[in-house]
C-alpha positions in Angstrom: 82.8 -155.3 -22.4 81.6 -151.8 -21.9 82.7 -148.8 -24.0 82.5 -145.3 -22.7 82.1 -142.0 -24.6 81.7 -138.3 -23.9 79.5 -135.6 -25.6 80.8 -132.1 -25.1 79.1 -129.0 -26.5 79.2 -125.2 -25.8 78.2 -124.0 -29.2 74.7 -123.6 -28.0 74.3 -121.1 -25.1 75.8 -122.7 -22.0 77.3 -126.2 -21.7 76.4 -129.8 -22.1 78.6 -132.7 -20.8 77.1 -136.2 -21.2 78.9 -139.5 -20.3 77.7 -142.3 -22.6 78.0 -146.1 -22.2 77.6 -149.0 -24.6 77.9 -152.7 -24.3 79.8 -154.3 -27.2 76.6 -155.4 -29.0 74.3 -152.7 -27.7 73.3 -149.1 -28.3 74.8 -146.0 -26.7 72.9 -144.7 -23.7 73.3 -141.9 -21.2 75.1 -142.7 -18.0 75.3 -139.2 -16.6 74.4 -135.8 -18.0 74.9 -132.1 -17.2 73.3 -129.2 -18.9 73.6 -125.5 -18.2 72.0 -122.8 -20.3 73.9 -119.9 -18.7 76.8 -118.2 -20.3 80.2 -118.9 -18.9 79.4 -122.4 -17.8 82.1 -123.7 -20.1 84.7 -122.3 -17.7 84.0 -125.2 -15.3 84.4 -128.1 -17.6 87.1 -129.9 -15.6 85.4 -129.7 -12.3 82.0 -130.7 -13.7 83.4 -133.7 -15.6 85.5 -134.9 -12.7 82.5 -134.8 -10.4 80.4 -136.7 -12.9 83.0 -139.4 -13.4 83.5 -139.8 -9.7 79.8 -140.4 -9.1 79.6 -143.2 -11.7 83.0 -144.7 -10.8 84.8 -144.0 -14.1 88.3 -142.7 -14.8 89.1 -140.3 -17.7 91.3 -142.9 -19.4 88.3 -145.3 -19.7 86.6 -142.8 -22.2 87.7 -143.8 -25.7 84.9 -142.1 -27.7 84.5 -138.4 -28.0 81.7 -136.5 -29.7 82.0 -132.7 -29.8 79.8 -129.8 -30.9 81.7 -128.0 -33.7 79.2 -125.1 -34.2 77.7 -123.0 -35.6 77.0 -120.9 -32.5 78.8 -119.0 -29.8 82.3 -118.1 -30.9 83.6 -118.2 -27.4 81.7 -121.3 -26.5 83.0 -123.2 -29.5 86.6 -122.0 -28.9 86.6 -123.0 -25.2 84.9 -126.4 -25.5 86.8 -127.5 -28.6 90.1 -126.4 -27.1 89.3 -128.5 -24.0 88.1 -131.4 -26.1 91.3 -131.3 -28.3 93.4 -131.4 -25.1 91.4 -134.4 -23.8 91.6 -136.1 -27.2 95.4 -135.6 -27.3 96.0 -136.9 -23.7 93.7 -139.9 -23.8 94.5 -141.1 -27.3 94.1 -143.5 -29.0 90.5 -142.3 -29.2 87.7 -142.2 -31.7 86.1 -138.8 -32.3 83.2 -137.3 -34.2 82.1 -133.6 -34.7 78.5 -132.5 -35.0 76.5 -129.4 -35.4 74.5 -129.3 -32.2 71.9 -127.3 -34.1 71.5 -130.2 -36.6 71.2 -132.7 -33.8 68.6 -130.6 -32.1 66.5 -130.5 -35.3 66.8 -134.3 -35.5 65.6 -134.5 -31.9 62.5 -132.3 -32.6 61.4 -134.9 -35.1 58.9 -132.9 -37.2 58.1 -133.4 -40.8 59.0 -129.8 -41.5 60.6 -127.4 -38.9 62.7 -124.3 -38.7 65.0 -123.5 -35.7 66.4 -120.1 -35.0 69.5 -120.0 -32.9 70.7 -116.8 -31.3 74.4 -115.9 -31.5 74.2 -112.2 -30.8 71.2 -109.9 -30.4 71.2 -109.2 -34.1 72.8 -112.3 -35.6 71.9 -115.9 -35.6 71.6 -119.2 -37.5 68.5 -120.5 -39.3 68.1 -124.2 -39.7 65.6 -125.9 -41.9 64.9 -129.5 -41.3 62.7 -132.2 -42.7 62.8 -136.0 -42.6 64.7 -135.9 -45.9 67.2 -133.0 -45.7 68.7 -130.3 -43.6 70.2 -126.9 -44.3 71.4 -124.0 -42.2 72.4 -120.4 -42.9 73.6 -117.4 -40.9 71.2 -114.5 -41.0 70.7 -111.0 -39.6 67.7 -110.3 -37.5 66.7 -107.4 -39.8 66.4 -109.9 -42.7 64.8 -112.9 -41.0 61.6 -112.9 -43.1 63.1 -114.2 -46.3 64.5 -117.2 -44.4 61.2 -118.4 -43.1 59.5 -121.1 -45.1 56.7 -123.5 -44.5 56.9 -125.5 -41.3 56.8 -125.0 -37.5 59.2 -122.3 -36.2 61.2 -122.9 -33.0 63.4 -120.6 -31.0 66.4 -122.5 -29.7 67.1 -120.0 -27.0 65.7 -116.9 -25.4 65.9 -114.1 -28.0 63.6 -111.2 -27.1 64.5 -109.1 -30.2 63.5 -111.9 -32.7 60.5 -112.8 -30.5 59.2 -109.3 -31.0 59.9 -109.4 -34.7 58.1 -112.7 -35.1 55.1 -111.5 -33.1 54.8 -108.2 -35.1 55.0 -110.2 -38.4 52.3 -112.5 -37.1 54.5 -115.6 -37.3 53.6 -118.2 -34.7 56.6 -119.9 -32.9 57.5 -122.2 -30.1 60.2 -121.2 -27.6 62.1 -124.3 -26.7 62.9 -124.5 -23.0 66.2 -126.1 -23.9 67.4 -127.2 -27.3 70.0 -129.3 -25.5 67.5 -132.1 -24.6 66.5 -132.4 -28.2 70.2 -132.3 -29.2 70.9 -135.3 -27.0 68.0 -137.2 -28.6 69.4 -136.5 -32.0 72.9 -137.5 -30.9 71.8 -140.9 -29.6 69.8 -141.5 -32.8 72.8 -140.7 -34.9 75.4 -142.7 -32.9 73.2 -145.7 -32.9 72.7 -145.9 -36.6 74.2 -149.2 -37.9 76.3 -147.4 -40.5 77.7 -144.6 -38.3 81.5 -144.3 -38.5 83.8 -142.7 -35.9 87.0 -141.0 -37.0 90.5 -140.7 -35.6 90.9 -137.1 -37.0 89.9 -134.2 -34.7 87.1 -132.1 -36.3 87.4 -128.4 -37.2 85.2 -125.7 -35.6 82.5 -123.8 -37.6 82.1 -120.2 -36.6 79.5 -117.6 -37.5 82.3 -115.2 -38.0 85.9 -114.7 -37.1 87.0 -112.9 -34.0 88.1 -109.2 -34.4 91.7 -110.2 -33.7 91.6 -112.9 -36.4 90.0 -110.5 -38.9 92.8 -108.0 -38.3 95.4 -110.7 -38.6 94.0 -111.8 -42.0 93.9 -108.2 -43.2 97.5 -107.6 -42.1 98.6 -110.7 -43.9 96.8 -109.7 -47.1 98.3 -106.2 -46.9 101.8 -107.7 -46.4 101.4 -110.2 -49.2 99.7 -107.7 -51.5 
């Protein structure tokens, strides 16, 4: 018997949709994949997925496992992809689900003893991730204060970030610009899902944002003023 799953992420710039398959006693593998590094790609989730499923002869109700990128990353991307994933999860339930930091999965995919990955969110803000074979940590940072975050280990840029590239060059810090973190993220996802002790959930995960939207910040301030 085959099991089918879906990986959906727009927390990194652009969009990834990957259809996964697994025999009852086997490992998860890729049946079809779509990656787009351009902004706004997440607006076409339905048409892209329908086309992918049609090509491999699957129907949406055959997918009973859903892995979704929860952030950190693009506020809009996380909102759009997770809203779509929640709708899919609600319609196609019962379904097993798991939420992941795509940045963490990407670090797993790089497979270096020590590495640091810088992910752009805006021209002046991003996320710094430190990864080793033993542990992982991530922090939001401002471009003007990137130096204190850098530690020993290879430095990778997860996406095109001209401003930080200039800063790193001026500081004499060598770095590697990854053509696409998404390919490494997929490697990390498969390695994680295929761990013998990996457990799926039936509870939909929560998003992780770098910061709230302006509208949400105003709403919270209004609520605090009203309650205070």
